[in-house]
C-alpha angles and dihedrals in degrees: 000000000000115000094211137087093241140017139201088220097072092151089068091054091045090050090053097241096108134038129199108232106169126222102279111117094225091052092050093050091047092049092050093048096042100032114150119235115271111256117237125210097064094113112137093030089140098028132277100292095257101100095116092051091048091049092050090050091052093045091051090050092049095046091047091059096047 
């Protein structure tokens, strides 16, 4: 839960693993009591954790041809 009216991480809200609640105490309590179950199956939302390795591979390939 994000206790704000907006978030930069909209993909988490769209994926159903985060909900914007706001800062009002009543809204926070209601969100905690009525929170929906966290959806599974969102693995890889931000990749597979191998970005640095992939970048190094590409840079090596590029520098080998120059």
